[in-house]
N, C-alpha and C positions, 0 to 999 in steps of 0.2 A: 596463691592468687595469680602469680605470674603464669603458672601452668594453665590455669583456666583462661586467662587472656590469650595465651599462645594457641590454645586449642580453638578458641572462638575465632581468632584471626585466621587460623588455618582453615576452618570451616567456611568462613566468608570468602577466602581466596579461592577455595575449591568451587564454591557456588558461582563466583564471578567467572572463573575459567569455564565452567559448564555453560553459563549464559553466553560467553563469547563464542564458544564452540558451536552452540546452537544457532547463533546469529550468522556466523560465517557459513555454516552448512546450508541454512535456509537461503542465504544470498546467492548460492551457486546451484540450488536445486529447483528445477522447473517441474512442477507437478500438474501442469495444465492438462485437462482432459474434459470430456463433455460435461457441461454445466448448464445452469439456468441463466446465468448472466456473466458478462465480463465487467468488472468494476475497476475503473482507472482512478487511482488516487491523484488528487490535484497537485500541481506544482506551479511555480510562478508563470505569469504571462506578462508580456511586455507590449503595451499599447495595442492590445487586441491580437497579438501573435503569441503562440506558445514559446516558452523558453526552450533551450535545447534539451533540458531534462524532461519537461512536459512533452515535447515533440517525440522524444525517444519512447516514452510510455505510450503515447497515442499510436505511433507507428507499430509498436509491438501488439497493442490491442487490435489494430486493424488486421494484422497477420493472423492472430488467433481467431478473429471473426471469420476471415476468409477461409480458414481451415474448418469452418463449421463446428466450432467447439461450443458455441452458445448462440441463441437466437437474438440476443440484444446486448447492447453496451451501455453501461451507466457511467457517466463521467462526473466526478465530484470536484468540489472546490468553491469556496465562497469568494467574496470581494476582498482583496487585500488592502492594506493601508495605502491610501492615496491612489487607489485604482477606481475606475468607474465601471468596470465590467468584471464579472466573476471568471475564475479559472475554468469552471464547468462550461460556461457559455462559449468561451474561446475554444475549449477542447471539443465541444460538440460541433462548432462551425468547422474546425479543422478536419474532423472525421468525415463530415458531409462533403467537404472538398476532395477527400480521397476517394469518394464514390460510395461510401457506406450509406444505405437508404435512410432517409429522414425518419421513417417509422421505427427504425432499429435503435437509434441513439437517444438516450434521455439524459438531460443535464440536471444534476442534483446540486443546487447552489446553496443549500442550507449549511453545509459544514465548512468550518475554517480550520479544523484539526482532523487528524485521522479518526479519532474517536467519534467526533460529531458527524463526520461523513459516513462512517460505517453504521452508526446508530440510525441515521436517516435511511440508508439503503435497507437496513434490516426492517424498518417500519414499512417500507414500500413493497417488500417481497412477500408473497403469500406463503402460507404454511405448505410444506411439501415441495416448494420450488425455491430452495434457499442455498443450493450449491453455487458458489461464485468463484470465478477465477479473479484473483486480486493481482492487478498490474501496478507495479511501482518499481522503485530501485531495489536492488538486491538487499542492501543493508536493512531495508524497511520490512522485509518479508516476515521475519519471525514475530516481531511485535504486532504486525497487522493480523497475523493468524490468531494471536492471543485475543486481541480486541474483537475480531470477527466472531470467534467462538463464544465470547461473553454475550454477544447480541444474538445468538442462536443461528448464526450463519455456518455453513459448511465450506470453509475456505480452501482453495487450491492456489498456492503461490506461483506466480509466473513473472520473475524479474525481467525488466527491460534490458536486453543484452547490449544495446548500443548506447546506453546512457553515458554521458560525458563523465559522470561521477565514477563509473566503473572503469573508464579508460585511464583514469589517474590513480595509480596504486596508492600514493600518499593520501590523496583526498578520500578515497574509498576507505583506507585504513582508519582515518579519523572518524568517519561516519560509523564504521563497524564498531569501533571502540565506544563511541557514544551510545550506540544502540545496546551494547552489552549491559549498560546500566538502565536504559529506558525500558527494555523488555521486561525485566523482573518487576519494575515499578508498575508497568501496565497490568501485569498479572494480579498485583495486589490492589491497585487503585480502580481499574475499570469495573464498573458494576452495571449489569443489565437492569433496566427500570421496569 
């Protein structure tokens, strides 16, 4: 019995290490190339202004748009607890202020989680036009790819290089560690409807 338990624990440890390695690799790999849309995952907003994390994501999305990698930008994020405006509305306003045309930026306010946001994006994109550049923090990329594929999207990860989370090695390490558990869970829990 001890041998079986030891083997099982060894397999679980190897699976977790593989997950951690995939999360770390995805956090440093930018696969942005020509796509149908740039999708910015929401983050906190403060009194109608993007948080530093959201601002870093939006600035990166603006760079990708100006490189002509996609004809439109979809910003996501619902209304947080005690907020009166959604992350997506704040994000859209910010991108318009940077000079991105009004006709290019769409705010998807339906989602309060990564899963619900990507489900909504998937429902809005037509068949044959489902390649998306996902913009978020690096730690988030691997799990986002899993979720996006479950909803029939063709995801390309592009982590925000100037995120304050990435700037702090300790903070980023904690996020990477948490994602090493969340990513496998997303693989087994997320279901396309």
